[in-house]
Backbone as CSV, one residue per row, in Angstrom:
resi,resn,N_x,N_y,N_z,CA_x,CA_y,CA_z,C_x,C_y,C_z
1,MET,7.333,1.058,14.408,8.252,0.468,13.467,8.352,1.363,12.230
2,LYS,9.512,1.447,11.657,9.761,2.315,10.511,9.251,1.693,9.219
3,LYS,8.671,2.526,8.372,8.186,2.047,7.090,9.353,1.884,6.133
4,VAL,9.314,0.845,5.330,10.370,0.580,4.366,9.781,0.687,2.975
5,VAL,10.343,1.548,2.155,9.898,1.706,0.783,10.839,0.900,-0.113
6,PRO,10.281,0.024,-0.959,11.149,-0.748,-1.847,12.008,0.153,-2.721
7,ALA,13.254,-0.169,-2.835,14.190,0.594,-3.663,14.606,-0.252,-4.861
8,LEU,15.374,0.326,-5.732,15.861,-0.423,-6.882,16.615,-1.656,-6.404
9,GLY,16.363,-2.787,-7.022,17.005,-4.023,-6.625,16.256,-4.747,-5.516
10,PHE,15.182,-4.169,-5.024,14.388,-4.774,-3.964,13.192,-5.467,-4.594
11,SER,12.845,-6.620,-4.081,11.730,-7.379,-4.630,10.551,-7.359,-3.661
12,TYR,9.351,-7.220,-4.203,8.155,-7.274,-3.369,8.009,-8.635,-2.698
13,ARG,8.604,-9.648,-3.253,8.521,-10.995,-2.658,9.200,-11.056,-1.294
14,GLU,10.086,-10.116,-1.023,10.811,-10.099,0.255,9.986,-9.483,1.385
15,ILE,8.850,-8.857,1.064,8.013,-8.226,2.078,7.058,-9.266,2.659
16,PRO,7.011,-9.403,3.982,6.080,-10.366,4.589,4.627,-9.933,4.371
17,CYS,3.779,-10.909,4.034,2.363,-10.627,3.802,1.527,-11.779,4.336
18,ASP,0.221,-11.556,4.414,-0.667,-12.623,4.863,-0.906,-13.595,3.701
19,PRO,-1.587,-14.709,3.926,-1.791,-15.701,2.859,-2.510,-15.156,1.613
20,ASP,-3.291,-14.081,1.767,-3.985,-13.496,0.626,-3.152,-12.432,-0.077
21,GLY,-1.953,-12.156,0.405,-1.056,-11.202,-0.234,-1.136,-9.776,0.281
22,TRP,-1.907,-9.514,1.346,-2.033,-8.166,1.896,-0.825,-7.827,2.760
23,ILE,-0.321,-6.609,2.601,0.869,-6.147,3.315,0.467,-5.040,4.283
24,ASP,1.005,-5.076,5.484,0.694,-4.107,6.531,1.280,-2.735,6.169
25,ALA,0.407,-1.742,5.994,0.837,-0.402,5.586,1.571,0.350,6.693
26,SER,1.442,-0.102,7.930,2.162,0.564,9.018,3.630,0.156,9.050
27,LYS,3.968,-0.924,8.335,5.351,-1.401,8.314,6.038,-1.202,6.970
28,TYR,5.289,-1.326,5.889,5.889,-1.260,4.561,5.034,-0.430,3.613
29,LEU,5.680,0.267,2.713,5.013,1.020,1.660,5.482,0.503,0.304
30,PRO,4.639,0.610,-0.705,5.094,0.237,-2.053,6.014,1.326,-2.612
31,ALA,6.644,1.044,-3.724,7.458,2.050,-4.407,6.530,3.154,-4.914
32,ASP,7.036,4.355,-5.000,6.242,5.487,-5.483,5.584,5.178,-6.824
33,PHE,4.323,5.533,-6.936,3.499,5.435,-8.139,3.101,4.013,-8.535
34,ASP,3.429,2.989,-7.745,2.944,1.636,-8.036,1.466,1.562,-7.648
35,LEU,0.617,1.171,-8.591,-0.817,1.092,-8.356,-1.124,-0.068,-7.420
36,CYS,-1.948,0.190,-6.395,-2.241,-0.805,-5.369,-3.728,-0.863,-5.057
37,ARG,-4.162,-2.027,-4.597,-5.497,-2.189,-4.023,-5.329,-1.960,-2.526
38,LEU,-6.239,-1.193,-1.923,-6.073,-0.765,-0.538,-7.249,-1.161,0.328
39,MET,-6.950,-1.495,1.583,-7.963,-1.640,2.624,-7.835,-0.401,3.491
40,VAL,-8.910,0.391,3.535,-8.901,1.643,4.273,-9.801,1.504,5.501
41,GLU,-9.340,2.020,6.622,-10.093,1.942,7.875,-11.470,2.587,7.709
42,GLY,-12.515,1.856,8.111,-13.867,2.363,8.053,-14.558,2.211,6.708
43,LYS,-13.878,1.666,5.708,-14.474,1.481,4.376,-14.687,-0.015,4.143
44,LYS,-15.840,-0.367,3.584,-16.151,-1.776,3.329,-15.547,-2.279,2.023
45,ARG,-15.403,-1.388,1.060,-14.881,-1.794,-0.248,-13.398,-1.477,-0.355
46,HIS,-12.705,-2.257,-1.169,-11.305,-1.963,-1.456,-11.238,-0.726,-2.336
47,MET,-10.171,0.020,-2.192,-9.967,1.221,-2.989,-8.683,1.048,-3.798
48,THR,-8.503,1.888,-4.775,-7.295,1.857,-5.589,-6.522,3.140,-5.340
49,GLY,-5.199,3.003,-5.197,-4.385,4.181,-4.960,-2.906,3.892,-5.121
50,TRP,-2.104,4.890,-4.826,-0.655,4.776,-4.936,-0.045,5.682,-3.881
51,VAL,1.245,5.521,-3.677,1.937,6.321,-2.666,2.986,7.189,-3.363
52,VAL,3.148,8.415,-2.860,4.191,9.318,-3.338,4.839,9.936,-2.107
53,GLU,6.123,9.680,-1.940,6.892,10.203,-0.812,6.204,9.952,0.535
54,GLY,5.639,8.757,0.694,5.037,8.349,1.962,3.589,8.750,2.155
55,ASN,2.982,9.417,1.175,1.589,9.837,1.269,0.743,9.083,0.256
56,TRP,-0.428,8.616,0.689,-1.332,7.869,-0.184,-2.193,8.814,-1.012
57,PHE,-2.369,8.465,-2.288,-3.211,9.227,-3.203,-4.117,8.270,-3.958
58,GLY,-5.200,8.786,-4.465,-6.125,8.004,-5.261,-7.374,8.814,-5.514
59,ARG,-8.157,8.358,-6.445,-9.348,9.101,-6.838,-10.321,9.295,-5.677
60,ARG,-10.489,8.279,-4.854,-11.464,8.358,-3.766,-10.815,8.378,-2.383
61,ILE,-9.532,8.587,-2.327,-8.842,8.598,-1.039,-8.743,10.028,-0.529
62,ASP,-9.207,10.227,0.677,-9.141,11.527,1.325,-7.857,11.588,2.146
63,SER,-7.348,12.762,2.397,-6.109,12.900,3.171,-6.266,12.385,4.604
64,LYS,-7.509,12.277,5.091,-7.761,11.796,6.455,-7.899,10.281,6.533
65,ASP,-8.018,9.606,5.383,-8.177,8.150,5.372,-6.900,7.466,5.851
66,LYS,-7.092,6.379,6.599,-5.950,5.606,7.085,-5.911,4.278,6.331
67,VAL,-4.846,4.076,5.568,-4.662,2.831,4.820,-4.099,1.798,5.783
68,LEU,-4.793,0.660,5.897,-4.369,-0.396,6.808,-3.498,-1.436,6.115
69,PHE,-3.940,-1.881,4.928,-3.224,-2.903,4.174,-3.245,-2.552,2.698
70,TRP,-2.262,-3.040,1.967,-2.202,-2.815,0.531,-1.701,-4.075,-0.176
71,LYS,-2.034,-4.121,-1.449,-1.623,-5.232,-2.303,-1.347,-4.632,-3.685
72,ARG,-0.172,-4.857,-4.228,0.193,-4.276,-5.516,-0.645,-4.895,-6.635
73,ILE,-1.121,-4.059,-7.559,-1.849,-4.532,-8.740,-0.796,-4.805,-9.806
74,LYS,-0.729,-6.043,-10.252,0.355,-6.457,-11.144,0.076,-6.193,-12.622
75,GLU,-1.177,-5.916,-12.997,-1.497,-5.707,-14.408,-1.111,-4.340,-14.887
């Protein structure tokens, strides 16, 4: 399935998520530079990061890490 990046005029409320607010990263990406809490495959703790042109970045995110779910940080 193709990833959809929110564009201007698009609301995060329109993206389907689980009851805790986690969004499937294989289907949807946040807008570029929006800070997010991430669930990364093989990691027990949540990480913080953002996406730029479809690639995940963050202080502790390695290029080999696979982001499974994300949740936008609203603060």
